[in-house]
C-alpha positions as CSV (number, residue, x, y, z in Angstrom):
1,M,-0.1,-0.1,-0.3
2,P,1.9,3.4,-0.9
3,P,2.4,6.2,2.1
4,P,0.2,9.0,2.3
5,A,0.3,11.6,-0.1
6,D,1.4,13.6,3.0
7,I,4.1,11.8,4.1
8,V,7.7,12.1,2.6
9,K,11.4,10.3,3.4
10,V,14.3,11.9,3.8
11,A,17.5,11.9,5.3
12,I,18.7,14.5,7.4
13,E,22.4,15.5,7.8
14,W,24.2,17.2,10.8
15,P,28.2,17.2,10.7
16,G,29.5,15.0,13.4
17,A,26.6,12.6,13.8
18,N,24.9,9.8,11.6
19,A,22.4,11.3,9.6
20,Q,18.8,10.1,10.7
21,L,16.0,9.1,8.2
22,I,12.7,10.2,9.1
23,E,9.5,10.7,7.7
24,I,8.3,14.5,7.4
25,D,4.3,14.6,8.3
26,Q,3.6,17.6,5.7
27,K,0.7,18.6,7.8
28,K,2.7,19.7,10.6
29,T,4.2,23.0,10.9
30,L,8.2,23.2,10.4
31,S,9.0,24.5,13.3
32,S,7.6,21.3,14.9
33,I,9.4,19.0,12.5
34,I,13.0,20.9,13.0
35,R,12.1,20.5,17.3
36,E,11.8,16.7,16.4
37,V,15.4,16.7,14.5
38,C,16.9,18.3,17.3
39,D,15.5,16.2,19.8
40,G,16.9,13.4,17.8
41,W,20.6,14.5,18.3
42,S,20.0,16.3,21.6
43,L,20.5,20.0,20.7
44,S,18.4,22.6,22.7
45,G,17.3,25.7,21.5
46,S,15.5,24.4,18.4
47,E,14.5,27.9,17.5
48,Q,17.8,28.8,16.3
49,F,17.9,26.1,13.9
50,A,17.0,25.6,10.3
51,L,16.5,22.8,7.6
52,R,19.0,23.6,4.1
53,N,19.2,21.5,0.9
54,A,22.2,19.7,1.1
55,D,22.7,20.0,-2.7
56,G,22.6,22.1,-5.5
57,Q,22.0,26.0,-4.1
58,Q,21.7,24.7,-0.5
59,L,18.8,27.0,0.1
60,Y,16.6,27.5,3.4
61,I,13.5,25.5,3.7
62,T,10.7,27.3,4.2
63,E,6.7,27.2,4.7
64,Q,6.4,28.6,0.9
65,S,9.0,26.1,-0.2
66,R,8.7,23.0,2.1
67,G,6.2,21.4,-0.8
68,E,9.1,20.9,-2.9
69,I,10.3,18.4,-0.9
70,K,10.3,14.4,-2.3
71,N,10.9,11.5,-1.4
72,G,14.4,10.4,-0.8
73,T,15.8,14.2,-0.7
74,I,18.7,15.1,1.6
75,L,18.1,17.5,3.8
76,R,20.9,19.4,6.2
77,L,20.2,20.8,9.9
78,A,21.6,24.6,9.9
79,I,21.5,27.6,12.3
80,S,18.4,29.7,11.3
81,P,19.0,32.5,8.5
82,M,18.8,35.1,11.6
83,R,21.3,33.6,13.4
84,A,23.4,33.4,10.6
85,A,22.8,36.6,9.1
86,R,23.6,38.2,12.8
87,Q,27.0,36.0,13.0
88,L,28.1,37.3,9.3
89,L,28.0,40.5,10.8
90,E,29.8,40.1,13.9
91,R,32.6,38.8,12.2
92,M,32.6,41.6,9.3
93,Q,32.6,44.2,12.1
94,S,35.6,42.5,14.1
95,H,39.5,44.0,13.9
96,G,40.9,40.9,12.0
97,I,41.4,41.6,8.6
98,D,41.3,37.8,8.0
99,A,38.1,37.4,9.7
100,R,36.5,39.9,7.9
101,L,37.9,38.3,4.4
102,E,36.1,34.8,5.8
103,A,32.8,36.8,6.7
104,L,32.5,38.5,3.2
105,K,33.6,35.1,1.5
106,E,30.7,33.6,3.3
107,L,28.6,36.1,2.4
108,A,29.5,35.8,-1.0
109,K,27.6,32.6,-0.9
110,L,24.7,33.2,1.7
111,S,23.8,35.9,-0.1
112,A,22.4,33.9,-2.9
113,D,19.9,32.5,-0.6
114,P,16.6,35.1,-0.7
115,T,15.9,33.9,2.9
116,F,19.3,35.1,4.3
117,A,19.2,37.8,2.2
118,T,15.9,39.0,3.4
119,E,17.7,38.8,7.3
120,F,20.9,40.3,6.4
121,I,19.0,43.4,5.2
122,N,16.4,43.3,7.9
123,M,19.7,44.0,10.3
124,E,21.0,47.0,8.1
125,G,23.5,44.7,6.7
126,L,23.7,46.4,3.3
127,G,24.4,49.6,5.5
128,T,27.6,47.3,7.2
129,L,28.9,46.4,3.7
130,A,28.8,50.4,2.3
131,R,30.9,51.1,5.7
132,L,33.6,48.6,4.8
133,V,34.1,49.6,1.5
134,E,34.2,53.3,1.9
135,S,36.8,52.5,4.8
136,G,39.6,51.8,3.4
137,T,41.3,50.4,-0.3
138,Q,42.1,47.2,1.3
139,Y,38.5,46.0,0.6
140,S,38.7,47.2,-3.2
141,Y,39.5,43.2,-4.7
142,V,39.6,44.4,-8.3
143,N,42.7,46.1,-8.4
144,Q,44.5,43.2,-6.6
145,P,46.6,40.9,-8.7
146,M,45.4,37.4,-7.3
147,V,41.9,36.9,-5.6
148,D,39.4,34.8,-4.9
149,V,36.9,34.1,-7.9
150,S,34.0,34.7,-6.1
151,I,34.9,37.3,-4.2
152,L,36.4,39.3,-7.3
153,Q,33.0,38.6,-8.9
154,R,31.0,40.2,-6.1
155,S,33.6,43.0,-5.6
156,L,33.0,44.3,-9.1
157,A,28.8,43.6,-8.8
158,I,29.0,45.9,-5.8
159,L,31.1,48.6,-7.3
160,E,28.9,48.2,-10.4
161,S,25.6,48.7,-7.9
162,M,27.8,52.0,-6.0
163,V,28.9,53.9,-9.1
164,L,25.1,53.7,-10.5
165,N,23.6,54.9,-7.4
166,S,25.5,56.9,-5.5
167,H,27.6,60.1,-7.3
168,S,30.1,60.5,-4.4
169,L,30.8,57.0,-4.3
170,Y,31.5,57.0,-7.8
171,Q,34.1,59.7,-7.4
172,R,35.4,57.4,-5.1
173,V,35.3,54.6,-7.2
174,A,36.6,56.5,-10.6
175,Q,39.5,57.9,-8.1
176,E,40.4,54.1,-7.2
177,I,40.0,52.1,-10.0
178,T,41.7,52.0,-12.8
179,V,40.8,51.0,-16.5
180,G,43.7,49.2,-17.0
181,Q,42.8,47.2,-14.0
182,L,39.3,46.6,-15.1
183,I,40.3,45.7,-18.7
184,S,42.8,43.3,-17.6
185,H,39.8,41.1,-15.8
186,L,38.5,40.6,-19.6
187,Q,41.7,38.8,-20.3
188,V,40.4,35.9,-18.1
189,S,38.5,32.8,-19.2
190,N,36.0,33.1,-16.7
191,Q,33.2,34.8,-18.3
192,E,31.1,36.2,-15.5
193,I,33.9,37.8,-14.2
194,Q,34.5,39.3,-17.6
195,T,30.7,40.0,-17.9
196,Y,31.0,42.2,-14.4
197,A,34.0,43.9,-15.9
198,I,32.4,44.9,-18.6
199,A,29.6,46.2,-16.6
200,L,31.4,48.5,-14.0
201,I,33.3,49.8,-17.2
202,N,29.7,50.7,-18.3
203,A,28.6,52.1,-15.1
204,L,31.7,54.4,-15.0
205,F,31.2,55.3,-18.8
206,L,27.5,56.3,-18.2
207,K,28.2,58.2,-15.1
208,T,31.2,60.2,-16.3
209,P,30.3,63.6,-16.8
210,E,29.7,64.7,-20.7
211,D,32.7,66.6,-20.7
212,R,35.3,64.0,-20.1
213,R,33.4,61.1,-22.0
214,Q,35.4,61.7,-24.7
215,E,38.5,61.6,-22.6
216,M,37.4,58.5,-21.1
217,A,36.6,57.0,-24.8
218,S,40.3,57.4,-25.6
219,T,41.7,56.0,-22.9
220,L,39.6,52.6,-23.5
221,A,41.3,53.0,-26.9
222,Q,44.6,53.4,-25.7
223,K,43.9,50.4,-23.7
224,H,42.8,48.5,-26.7
225,L,39.5,47.7,-25.2
226,R,37.7,46.5,-28.6
227,A,40.6,44.7,-29.6
228,I,40.7,42.8,-26.2
229,I,36.8,42.4,-26.3
230,L,36.8,41.4,-29.6
231,N,39.5,38.7,-29.1
232,H,38.7,37.1,-25.7
233,I,35.1,37.5,-25.7
234,I,33.4,37.8,-29.2
235,R,35.7,35.3,-30.7
236,G,36.3,33.5,-27.3
237,N,36.4,30.0,-26.5
238,R,32.8,30.1,-24.9
239,P,29.7,31.4,-26.7
240,V,28.6,34.9,-25.1
241,K,25.8,34.4,-23.2
242,A,22.7,36.6,-22.6
243,E,24.4,38.9,-19.7
244,M,27.5,39.5,-21.7
245,A,25.7,40.1,-24.6
246,H,23.7,42.7,-23.1
247,Q,26.6,44.2,-21.2
248,L,28.3,44.5,-25.2
249,Y,25.3,45.9,-26.5
250,V,25.3,48.8,-23.4
251,L,28.6,49.3,-24.1
252,Q,27.7,50.1,-28.4
253,V,25.5,52.1,-27.3
254,L,27.1,54.5,-25.2
255,T,29.9,54.3,-28.3
256,F,28.1,55.3,-30.2
257,N,26.4,58.3,-28.1
258,L,29.6,59.6,-28.6
259,L,28.4,60.8,-31.6
260,E,25.2,62.7,-30.2
261,E,26.9,66.3,-29.7
262,R,28.2,66.3,-33.5
263,M,24.3,64.7,-34.4
264,M,22.9,68.0,-32.3
265,T,25.2,70.6,-34.0
266,K,24.3,72.6,-36.7
267,L,26.5,73.9,-39.4
268,D,27.0,77.7,-38.8
269,P,27.1,79.1,-42.3
270,N,29.1,82.1,-41.1
271,D,31.7,79.9,-39.7
272,Q,34.6,80.0,-42.5
273,A,36.5,76.9,-40.6
274,Q,33.2,74.8,-40.9
275,R,32.8,76.4,-44.9
276,D,36.5,75.0,-45.4
277,F,35.2,71.5,-44.5
278,I,32.5,71.6,-47.7
279,F,35.6,73.1,-49.6
280,E,37.4,70.3,-49.4
281,L,34.9,67.8,-50.5
282,R,35.0,69.5,-53.8
283,R,38.2,69.9,-53.7
284,I,38.9,66.1,-53.2
285,A,36.6,65.4,-56.0
286,F,37.3,67.7,-58.3
287,D,40.9,69.4,-57.9
288,G,42.7,66.4,-57.4
289,D,46.1,68.0,-58.2
290,N,45.5,70.8,-55.5
291,D,47.4,73.1,-57.8
292,P,46.1,76.6,-56.8
293,S,45.8,78.3,-59.8
294,A,43.4,75.9,-61.1
295,I,41.5,76.5,-57.4
296,E,41.2,80.1,-58.6
297,K,39.8,79.5,-62.1
298,R,36.9,77.0,-61.0
299,K,35.7,79.4,-58.3
300,A,33.4,80.7,-60.6
301,I,31.9,77.0,-61.2
302,Y,31.9,75.8,-57.4
303,T,28.1,76.1,-57.6
304,K,27.9,73.9,-60.3
305,D,30.4,71.1,-58.9
306,Y,28.5,71.5,-55.5
307,K,25.4,70.9,-57.3
308,M,27.3,67.5,-59.2
309,L,27.8,66.9,-55.4
310,G,24.0,66.1,-55.0
311,F,23.6,69.0,-52.5
312,T,20.4,70.5,-52.5
313,N,21.3,74.2,-51.6
314,A,24.2,74.2,-54.3
315,G,24.7,78.0,-54.0
316,N,25.1,77.7,-50.1
317,P,25.5,74.1,-49.3
318,A,26.6,75.1,-45.9
319,L,22.6,74.9,-45.1
320,D,22.0,71.2,-46.3
321,F,23.7,70.9,-42.6
322,T,21.1,72.9,-40.6
323,Q,18.7,70.5,-39.9
324,T,19.2,68.5,-37.0
325,P,20.1,65.2,-36.6
326,P,22.3,64.9,-38.2
327,G,23.9,67.9,-38.4
328,M,27.8,67.9,-38.4
329,L,27.6,64.2,-38.0
330,A,26.9,63.9,-42.0
331,L,29.7,66.3,-43.1
332,D,31.9,64.4,-40.3
333,N,31.3,60.8,-42.5
334,M,31.4,62.5,-45.6
335,L,34.6,63.6,-44.9
336,Y,36.0,60.0,-43.9
337,L,35.0,59.0,-46.7
338,A,36.2,61.1,-49.2
339,K,39.7,61.2,-47.2
340,L,40.5,57.7,-46.0
341,H,38.6,56.0,-49.4
342,Q,39.1,58.5,-51.7
343,D,39.3,56.1,-54.7
344,T,35.9,55.2,-53.6
345,Y,34.6,59.2,-53.3
346,I,35.6,60.2,-56.6
347,R,34.1,57.4,-58.1
348,L,30.9,58.0,-56.4
349,V,31.1,60.8,-57.3
350,L,31.9,61.4,-61.2
351,E,30.2,58.3,-61.8
352,N,26.8,60.1,-60.9
353,S,28.1,63.5,-62.4
354,S,28.0,61.5,-65.7
355,R,24.4,60.3,-65.9
356,E,21.9,62.3,-67.2
357,D,20.3,64.7,-65.1
358,K,17.2,63.2,-63.6
359,H,19.1,59.9,-63.0
360,E,21.7,61.1,-61.1
361,C,22.2,59.7,-57.2
362,P,22.6,62.9,-55.2
363,F,25.8,62.1,-53.1
364,A,25.6,64.8,-50.4
365,R,22.0,64.3,-50.0
366,C,22.1,60.6,-50.2
367,A,24.6,60.9,-47.0
368,I,22.6,63.9,-45.2
369,E,19.8,60.8,-45.2
370,L,21.8,57.8,-44.5
371,T,23.6,59.7,-41.6
372,R,20.2,60.2,-39.9
373,M,18.8,56.9,-40.9
374,L,21.8,55.4,-39.2
375,C,21.5,57.4,-35.6
376,E,17.4,56.5,-35.4
377,I,18.7,52.6,-36.5
378,L,21.6,52.4,-33.7
379,Q,20.3,54.4,-31.2
380,V,22.2,57.7,-30.9
381,G,21.7,59.4,-28.3
382,E,19.4,57.1,-26.7
383,L,19.7,55.3,-23.5
384,P,20.6,51.7,-23.7
385,N,17.3,49.6,-23.1
386,E,17.2,47.0,-19.9
387,G,17.1,43.5,-21.3
388,C,18.5,44.0,-24.9
389,N,21.2,42.2,-25.9
390,D,21.3,43.7,-29.5
391,Y,25.2,43.7,-30.5
392,H,26.6,43.6,-33.2
393,P,30.0,42.1,-33.5
394,M,31.2,44.0,-36.8
395,F,31.3,47.2,-34.6
396,F,33.8,45.6,-32.7
397,T,36.6,45.0,-35.2
398,H,37.6,48.2,-36.5
399,E,38.6,51.6,-34.4
400,R,36.2,53.6,-36.6
401,A,33.4,50.9,-37.6
402,W,30.3,53.9,-37.5
403,E,32.4,55.6,-40.6
404,E,33.2,52.2,-42.0
405,F,29.7,51.4,-41.9
406,F,28.6,54.7,-43.6
407,C,30.7,53.7,-46.2
408,V,29.7,50.6,-46.9
409,C,26.1,52.1,-46.7
410,M,27.4,55.1,-49.2
411,Q,28.2,52.4,-51.9
412,L,24.9,49.8,-51.3
413,I,22.9,53.2,-52.0
414,N,24.4,53.9,-55.2
415,K,24.2,50.0,-56.1
416,T,20.2,50.3,-55.2
417,W,20.1,53.5,-57.5
418,K,21.1,51.9,-60.5
419,E,18.9,48.2,-60.1
420,M,15.3,50.7,-59.3
421,R,17.0,52.5,-62.4
422,A,15.5,55.8,-59.9
423,T,15.2,59.3,-60.7
424,T,15.4,62.4,-58.4
425,E,11.3,61.6,-57.7
426,D,12.6,58.3,-56.4
427,F,14.8,59.3,-53.7
428,N,12.7,58.7,-50.5
429,K,11.6,55.3,-52.0
430,V,15.4,54.6,-52.8
431,M,16.3,55.4,-49.2
432,T,13.5,53.6,-47.9
433,V,14.4,50.1,-50.0
434,V,18.4,51.2,-48.0
435,R,17.0,51.0,-44.8
436,E,15.3,48.0,-45.3
437,Q,18.6,46.0,-46.5
438,M,20.3,47.6,-43.7
439,S,17.8,46.4,-41.3
440,R,17.7,43.0,-42.7
441,A,21.7,42.8,-43.0
442,L,22.2,43.6,-39.1
443,A,19.3,41.1,-38.3
444,M,21.7,38.4,-39.4
445,K,24.3,39.4,-37.2
446,P,27.4,39.6,-39.5
447,S,30.9,39.4,-37.7
448,S,33.2,41.9,-39.7
449,L,32.3,44.7,-42.2
450,E,33.2,42.5,-44.9
451,Q,30.4,40.2,-44.3
452,M,28.1,43.1,-43.8
453,R,28.8,43.6,-47.1
454,V,28.7,40.7,-48.6
455,K,25.0,40.2,-47.1
456,L,24.4,43.8,-48.4
457,R,25.4,42.9,-51.7
458,S,23.1,39.9,-51.9
459,L,20.1,41.7,-51.0
460,S,19.8,43.2,-53.8
461,Y,16.9,45.3,-55.1
462,A,14.9,42.3,-57.2
463,E,15.8,40.0,-53.8
464,I,14.0,43.0,-51.4
465,L,11.4,42.5,-53.7
466,R,11.0,38.8,-53.6
467,L,11.5,38.9,-49.6
468,R,8.6,41.4,-49.6
469,Q,6.0,38.9,-51.7
470,S,7.7,35.9,-50.0
471,E,6.7,36.8,-46.5
472,R,3.1,38.4,-47.6
473,M,2.3,34.7,-49.1
474,S,3.5,32.9,-45.9
475,Q,0.9,34.2,-44.0
476,D,-1.4,31.6,-42.3
477,D,-4.4,32.6,-44.7
478,F,-2.5,31.8,-47.6
479,Q,-1.3,28.4,-46.5
480,S,-4.5,26.3,-47.0
481,P,-5.5,23.7,-49.5
482,P,-8.2,26.2,-51.3
483,I,-5.5,29.0,-51.5
484,I,-2.8,26.6,-52.6
485,E,-5.1,25.3,-55.7
486,L,-6.1,29.1,-56.6
487,R,-2.9,29.6,-56.9
488,E,-1.6,26.6,-58.6
489,R,-4.7,27.4,-61.4
490,I,-3.6,31.0,-62.0
491,Q,0.2,30.5,-62.1
492,P,0.1,29.6,-65.8
493,E,-1.6,32.5,-66.4
494,I,0.4,35.0,-64.9
495,L,4.2,33.5,-66.4
496,E,2.4,33.4,-70.3
497,L,1.4,37.3,-69.3
498,I,5.0,37.5,-68.1
499,K,6.1,36.0,-71.4
500,Q,4.0,38.2,-73.7
501,Q,5.8,41.5,-71.8
502,R,9.1,40.0,-72.3
503,L,8.7,39.3,-75.8
504,N,6.9,42.9,-76.4
505,R,9.6,44.7,-75.1
506,L,12.4,42.7,-77.5
507,C,9.9,43.7,-80.4
508,E,10.6,47.5,-79.0
509,G,14.4,46.7,-79.0
510,S,17.5,48.1,-76.7
511,G,20.8,50.2,-77.8
512,F,24.2,48.1,-76.8
513,R,27.1,49.4,-76.8
514,K,30.0,47.5,-78.9
515,L,32.5,45.7,-77.0
516,G,36.4,46.6,-77.4
517,N,36.0,50.1,-79.1
518,R,39.2,51.7,-77.7
519,R,38.6,55.2,-79.7
520,R,37.1,58.1,-77.5
521,Q,33.8,58.4,-79.9
522,E,31.5,55.4,-78.3
523,K,30.2,53.5,-81.2
524,F,26.6,51.6,-80.6
525,W,24.7,49.0,-82.0
526,F,20.6,48.2,-81.6
527,C,18.9,44.9,-81.9
528,R,14.9,44.2,-81.8
529,L,12.7,41.2,-82.8
530,S,10.2,41.2,-85.8
531,L,6.9,41.7,-84.8
532,N,5.8,38.3,-86.0
533,H,8.5,36.6,-83.4
534,K,10.1,35.0,-86.1
535,I,13.5,37.5,-87.1
536,L,16.3,39.4,-84.9
537,H,17.1,42.5,-86.6
538,Y,20.4,44.1,-85.3
539,G,23.1,46.8,-86.9
540,D,25.1,49.7,-86.3
541,L,24.5,53.1,-85.2
542,D,26.7,56.2,-85.4
543,E,25.1,57.7,-81.5
544,S,23.3,56.0,-78.5
545,P,19.5,55.2,-80.0
546,Q,17.1,57.6,-78.7
547,G,13.5,55.2,-78.4
548,E,12.9,52.7,-81.0
549,V,14.9,52.2,-84.1
550,P,12.9,51.8,-87.6
551,F,13.7,47.4,-88.8
552,E,14.9,49.3,-92.3
553,M,17.9,51.1,-90.6
554,L,18.8,47.4,-89.2
555,M,20.4,45.4,-91.9
556,D,21.4,42.2,-90.3
557,K,19.3,39.6,-88.9
558,I,19.2,36.4,-87.3
559,A,16.0,33.8,-88.1
560,V,15.0,32.6,-84.7
561,S,14.8,29.1,-86.0
562,D,18.5,29.1,-86.6
563,I,19.3,30.0,-82.8
564,K,20.6,27.1,-80.8
565,A,20.9,28.5,-77.3
566,V,21.3,31.1,-75.5
567,L,24.8,31.4,-72.8
568,T,25.2,33.6,-70.1
569,G,28.4,34.8,-67.9
570,K,31.2,33.6,-68.2
571,D,30.5,30.6,-70.9
572,C,29.6,33.6,-73.1
573,P,32.6,33.6,-76.4
574,H,32.9,37.0,-75.8
575,M,33.8,36.7,-72.1
576,K,36.4,33.9,-72.9
577,E,38.0,35.9,-75.5
578,K,38.8,39.1,-73.2
579,S,40.1,38.6,-70.4
580,A,39.9,41.8,-69.4
581,L,36.2,41.7,-69.8
582,K,35.6,38.6,-68.2
583,Q,38.0,40.2,-65.0
584,N,34.7,42.7,-65.0
585,K,32.5,41.5,-62.2
586,E,29.8,44.0,-63.4
587,V,30.5,43.2,-66.9
588,L,30.1,39.5,-66.6
589,E,27.0,39.5,-64.7
590,L,25.1,41.3,-67.5
591,A,26.8,39.5,-70.8
592,F,24.8,36.9,-72.8
593,S,25.1,35.1,-76.3
594,I,23.2,34.1,-79.0
595,L,24.3,30.9,-80.7
596,Y,23.0,30.2,-84.6
597,D,23.6,28.4,-87.4
598,P,26.8,28.2,-89.0
599,D,28.8,28.4,-85.7
600,E,28.2,32.1,-85.2
601,A,27.6,33.8,-82.2
602,L,25.8,37.2,-81.3
603,N,27.1,38.9,-78.4
604,F,25.9,40.8,-75.8
605,V,26.8,43.2,-72.7
606,A,23.2,44.4,-71.3
607,P,23.5,48.8,-69.7
608,N,22.1,47.6,-66.7
609,K,20.6,44.5,-64.5
610,Y,17.2,45.2,-65.9
611,E,17.5,45.0,-69.8
612,Y,19.9,41.6,-68.9
613,C,16.7,39.9,-67.3
614,I,14.7,41.4,-69.8
615,W,16.6,40.1,-72.8
616,T,17.5,37.1,-71.2
617,D,13.6,36.2,-70.2
618,G,12.6,37.2,-73.5
619,L,14.9,34.9,-75.6
620,S,14.0,32.2,-73.4
621,A,10.4,33.1,-74.3
622,L,11.3,32.6,-77.7
623,L,13.0,29.0,-77.3
624,G,10.2,27.7,-75.6
625,K,12.3,27.6,-71.9
626,E,11.5,28.2,-68.5
627,L,11.9,31.9,-67.2
628,G,14.2,32.0,-64.6
629,S,15.4,35.7,-64.2
630,D,15.6,36.9,-60.3
631,L,13.2,39.7,-61.9
632,T,10.9,37.2,-63.2
633,R,10.6,35.5,-59.8
634,S,9.6,39.1,-58.4
635,D,6.9,39.5,-61.1
636,L,5.5,36.2,-60.3
637,D,5.2,36.7,-56.4
638,T,3.9,40.1,-57.2
639,L,1.2,39.6,-59.9
640,M,0.1,36.4,-58.3
641,S,-0.3,37.8,-54.7
642,M,-2.2,40.8,-55.9
643,E,-4.6,38.6,-58.7
644,M,-5.1,36.0,-55.8
645,K,-6.1,39.1,-53.6
646,L,-8.8,40.2,-56.0
647,R,-10.3,37.2,-56.7
648,L,-10.4,36.4,-53.1
649,L,-12.8,39.8,-52.9
650,D,-14.8,38.4,-56.1
651,L,-13.9,41.4,-58.4
652,E,-15.1,38.8,-61.1
653,N,-14.8,42.0,-63.4
654,I,-11.2,42.1,-63.2
655,T,-9.4,39.6,-65.8
656,I,-5.8,39.5,-66.4
657,P,-5.7,40.8,-70.1
658,E,-3.9,38.5,-72.3
659,A,-1.3,40.6,-73.7
660,P,-1.0,44.3,-72.4
661,P,0.7,47.1,-74.4
662,P,4.3,47.2,-75.2
663,V,5.6,49.2,-71.8
664,P,8.2,52.3,-71.0
665,K,11.7,50.3,-69.8
666,E,11.4,52.6,-66.9
667,P,10.8,49.7,-63.9
668,S,9.1,52.8,-61.9
669,T,6.4,53.0,-64.5
670,Y,6.3,49.0,-64.9
671,N,2.9,48.7,-66.6
672,F,1.6,45.5,-64.9
673,T,-1.2,46.7,-62.5
674,Y,1.8,47.8,-60.1
675,N,5.0,49.8,-59.2
676,Y,8.1,48.6,-58.4
677,G,8.7,49.4,-54.5
């Protein structure tokens, strides 16, 4: 017959005596049970004793926790929490330093028990502990070379609490503890010690007066704090735990907050020294030779140069930096790019200044808006959030990680602008896409700036569109069997629509630059599909084509029936022959060739990724093959989503046309019933 539910069989230990095997009746009071145990060993004053767990954290048994006792549990008779707290306080105030040290060690262990901690606090134990710390440096175990791990851990925690909760104690700790001593604790293998050390550094950083924080940051940099954290913690042998991740996040936020002053400082248009910074941007971009006479000659056209640099107020570009945020921080970022990555800066400026006015990507305007977005995303000027552990390892890989990330993102903007074939009217749309690209890449937590660059490169505009549609279509209401059946039924119609649009675009034709032309005057050629889809017409032109080129001007032709294959990338004959082109990754990604009888090839390099997708898809449609470009996948997801929603709303009067009229080349006016972005 099983024992009653209120009876548990346990073993109880007492030093120097044989363990008692007893049955505890849970209906009895805890004090009466303790009295029976004391009687078993002839111990008087049972009110001075208590029961504790013998294993694990060895917590005291209370009326609230006694229900957790199970059959076979090993307990230990111990002095009561009140008696233990009183004895420890007496030892902490003794004259011998060794006795006080041993008392503090025991306090470090017992303080994990809430029952003991409550009694210790009720006896004003925290005040006694604070007076011990304040009375002399012999209790600052943080700056001693050989200290017990548990004492060091508790000491760091106590110092952090003192710094955060008392201005006078902060000043005392700041005088006694050096940054070098704290950084040495980051080079140990114990992650708990490392965590408490960073927590204390963060507390000191947070409480340091604003006018001295840059000085403290410089001291931390001189002590190689970033490199030590990177090598001993982030790239250490143990995974970063949640509390450590939180402290790294706090340090990241506090470091970025050093930028707040510049972020909230407006440029003074009347300050010549500040205006010289803007002049330096113009000089690096357009006067690389730094010839004073050349500068003098160009003064009359500075306004034109500032317009080419992408300033909104080309007549007085200083006005572009009067809005906060981002204030002067944007100018700082631009100067860093111009001076430290000069080739990239000059390429970005000159590449855009050579485009048509409406397609220029305004460098300065983009840089200012990017800085504002970075300040918002990375919480510049905000206090750390309690419980957040969103730190980014890549910001610990470079002393100027903020500026380097800005430089990477400026190149991203230029790339995305080209992929979207954007005009100045599309500025906000482009920056919205760029923000999404950055946010998605940051969420992947790249371990270095180079990894961030790779992830951003993979998040092209077409990929962002695909992800958006995929996420919309992955919602629960799109996963039911009827919806899946509907999707399968309408997908062939959508694909046919896309094929017809691609063929219509081939009938309009496109212009291409001739390869291998070494003369200053560029040569062009044009190719278009006949309206009956049977002949490809092509021929040379003297200048870049503007609009459609009549069939009569295209003297050469290829019968579609003679086409044997369409090759892309490195498989193209002209990519194999021209080593210089083969090494150009951008050209390689835009190359395709038509192989036709007898063993001939017509070689193309598309002007951009959009035209490349249009032509390779159109040629696949001509040959009866599947369309596989990123553009097709994006179009398919978008149109499928829209058509399904329309049908689900029972809008029976809306149908998919068999073949839409020819559409313009601009993706921003892509006539599929939706707009890009």
